[in-house]
Each structure stands twice: as structure tokens, then as C-alpha cells.
C-alpha positions in Angstrom: 0.5 0.2 -0.1 1.7 2.8 -1.1 1.2 6.5 0.8 -1.1 9.2 -0.5 0.9 11.7 -1.3 -0.5 15.0 -1.5 1.5 17.4 -4.0 1.2 14.9 -6.7 -1.6 14.4 -5.7 -2.7 18.0 -6.7 -0.9 18.3 -9.7 -2.8 15.8 -11.1 -5.7 16.8 -10.2 -4.3 20.1 -12.1 -3.5 17.9 -14.8 -7.1 16.2 -15.4 -8.9 19.6 -15.0 -6.8 20.9 -18.1 -8.3 18.8 -20.3 -12.1 19.1 -19.8 -10.9 22.4 -21.7 -9.1 20.3 -24.1 -9.9 18.9 -27.8 -10.2 15.9 -26.8 -12.8 12.8 -27.4 -15.0 12.5 -24.7 -13.0 8.1 -24.1 -9.4 9.7 -24.8 -10.7 12.1 -21.8 -11.8 9.7 -19.4 -9.1 6.5 -20.1 -6.4 9.7 -18.8 -8.7 10.5 -15.8 -8.1 6.5 -14.7 -5.0 7.0 -15.8 -4.3 9.3 -13.3 -5.6 8.2 -10.5 -4.7 4.5 -10.9 -0.8 6.5 -10.6 -1.7 8.5 -8.3 -2.9 6.3 -5.9 -0.8 2.7 -7.0 -3.8 0.8 -8.7 -4.4 -2.3 -11.0 -7.3 -0.2 -12.8 -10.3 1.4 -13.1 -13.4 1.3 -15.1 -15.4 4.1 -15.7 -19.4 3.3 -17.0 -22.4 5.5 -17.4 -26.0 5.2 -16.3 -28.5 3.7 -19.4 -31.5 4.8 -18.3 -33.4 2.7 -20.9 -31.8 -0.4 -19.4 -30.7 0.1 -16.1 -27.6 -1.0 -16.5 -24.2 1.2 -16.3 -22.8 0.4 -20.4 -18.9 0.8 -20.7 -16.7 4.4 -21.4 -14.0 3.8 -20.3 -11.1 1.5 -18.7 -7.7 1.0 -17.7 -5.3 -2.0 -15.9 -8.4 -4.8 -16.7 -9.0 -6.8 -19.5 -11.4 -6.6 -22.3 -13.1 -10.1 -21.1 -13.5 -8.4 -18.0 -15.2 -5.3 -19.2 -17.0 -7.9 -21.4 -18.5 -10.2 -18.5 -22.2 -9.2 -18.5 -24.3 -7.0 -18.4 -23.8 -4.7 -15.1 -26.8 -4.0 -13.4 -27.5 -0.7 -10.8 -29.6 -2.6 -8.8 -27.1 -5.7 -8.2 -23.5 -4.4 -8.0 -23.4 -0.6 -7.5 -26.7 0.0 -5.4 -24.8 1.2 -2.7 -23.1 3.9 -5.0 -26.2 4.8 -6.2 -26.9 7.2 -3.8 -24.1 8.9 -4.0 -22.1 7.1 -1.3 -18.5 6.0 -2.3 -18.3 2.1 -0.8 -15.6 0.0 -0.1 -15.7 -3.7 -1.3 -12.5 -4.6 1.0 -13.2 -8.9 -0.7 -14.1 -8.9 -4.8 -13.8 -12.5 -5.1 -16.0 -13.4 -2.3 -18.4 -9.9 -1.0 -21.9 -10.4 -1.7 -22.6 -6.7 -2.9 -20.4 -8.2 -5.9 -22.3 -9.4 -8.8 -19.5 -10.6 -10.8 -17.7 -12.3 -7.9 -16.0 -15.1 -9.5 -14.5 -13.1 -12.5 -13.0 -10.3 -10.2 -11.0 -12.9 -8.8 -10.1 -14.4 -12.5 -9.2 -10.8 -13.0 -7.1 -11.0 -10.3 -9.2 -7.8 -8.0 -8.8 -8.1 -4.7 -10.3 -5.0 -3.6 -13.0 -2.4 -5.4 -13.5 1.2 -4.4 -16.5 2.8 -6.3 -16.9 6.5 -6.9 -20.3 7.3 -8.2 -20.0 10.1 -10.7 -22.2 13.4 -9.7 -23.9 15.4 -12.1 -25.2 19.0 -11.4 -27.7 18.8 -8.9 -26.0 15.3 -7.3 -27.8 13.2 -9.4 -25.3 10.1 -10.0 -24.5 9.9 -14.6 -22.5 7.1 -14.1 -19.3 5.7 -11.3 -16.0 5.3 -11.2 -14.1 1.3 -10.3 -11.0 1.2 -8.7 -9.9 -2.0 -8.6 -6.2 -3.1 -6.8 -4.8 -6.8 -7.3 -3.7 -6.5 -2.9 -6.6 -6.1 -0.5 -6.7 -2.4 0.3 -8.4 -0.4 2.8 -8.4 3.3 1.1 -7.7 6.7 3.7 -10.3 9.4 3.5 -7.8 10.9 1.5 -7.8 8.7 -1.0 -11.6 8.5 -1.3 -11.9 12.7 -0.9 -9.6 12.6 -4.0 -11.5 9.8 -6.3 -14.0 11.5 -5.5 -12.8 14.9 -6.1 -11.8 13.2 -9.1 -15.1 11.4 -9.9 -17.1 14.8 -10.5 -14.6 16.6 -12.7 -15.1 12.9 -14.5 -18.9 13.7 -14.7 -18.6 17.5 -15.8 -16.5 15.9 -18.7 -19.2 13.7 -19.3 -22.2 16.5 -19.1 -20.3 18.9 -21.5 -19.4 16.4 -24.0 -23.6 16.0 -23.4 -24.5 19.0 -23.9 -22.4 19.7 -27.0 -23.9 17.0 -28.4 -27.4 18.5 -28.0 -25.8 22.1 -29.3 -24.4 20.1 -32.0 -27.4 18.9 -32.9 -29.4 21.6 -32.2 -27.5 24.4 -34.4 -27.6 20.8 -37.3 -31.0 21.5 -37.1 -31.5 24.9 -37.7 -28.4 25.4 -40.0 -31.3 22.6 -41.4 -34.4 25.2 -41.6 -32.8 28.1 -42.2 -31.3 26.1 -46.2 -35.1 24.9 -46.7 -36.5 28.6 -45.9 -33.7 30.0 -48.6 -35.4 28.6 -51.4 -39.0 29.5 -50.4 
């Protein structure tokens, strides 16, 4: 277990903050966020999944340090896997291979995941739009500083997601209005 270095975390947080105004695509930003947090906290890896209101599942968006097989293990149900985190509270699972809250304990064991910290990703107004799951290869307790840092990074990730969705919506509206103007020119 590595000790939490506040200066390293602050520099990482600043770098992640800069990404929000970059021209990178959302998947690149989210992967970079995961790379930074796993590096700073000395983790095996992590994933970011977003809530799909249509299916009541979490859809994969980004991952670092976990296999494709693990990512594609099956649908991640909100009710079964992350119900506690959906209330907005970080959730620590110390023994991912045997904890009854885990939807896929066998796959966690096969992947070499010992502990898992699930961080809710909250949009403006506190609505949970997804989760960032941070995984370790050895059983691990997280300090409050580490959890606070992970929550702050999760909020930046949620902001990036919200900004990308707003940009996508504005782009659609702009195309619609441009089409209306083009049609009006022919009248």
C-alpha cells in the first residue's frame, strides 16, 4: 500500500482539470482520468461506466488495467452491482471475489481483483450519471484522503461527460437550425 502524496495528487488534479478544456474526445479524456488516478493511488486499474436509463445497466466508457474479457463479462445491473453507489456514496469492497454485493465475484477473482472502490460520478444537482470503479490486486483499505481525491476526480469526470453531452445536443440543434435556414432559402 502506497502512502497518499498530496502534492502529486494536486498536480494530477490540475492536469485532469486542464483536460476538460482540451479538444480531446470524451473516451480519451476518461481514459486519461483513469490513468492518472491509478498512477497516483498505485492501483491495478479502473473502469468508468455510465447509467443507461433505458436498460437500468451501466455501459462501459473507459478502462485502464483490466482485460477486455473482464469488461465484457456481462451487463452490469444498477440494482445488483452498485446500488449503494447510486445513492451518491463511495463504496469499498475489500474482498471482491467473495463479497455478496459483487455481481461478478468469480470474474473479479479470475481478473486478479482483490478490492474495489466504487466512486459515484455526479452531475450538476447531485444526480449520479455513472461510476468510476478503482481496483487493486491486493486487499486494500483506502484512506479518507484517497477517497476524497477519487471523489473529486469522479466529479471532474462527470463534468467532462456532462459537457460532452451538452456539446452533442448543441451540435444537433445547430444542424437542425442550419437545415431550417437552408430550406427557408428555397421558399
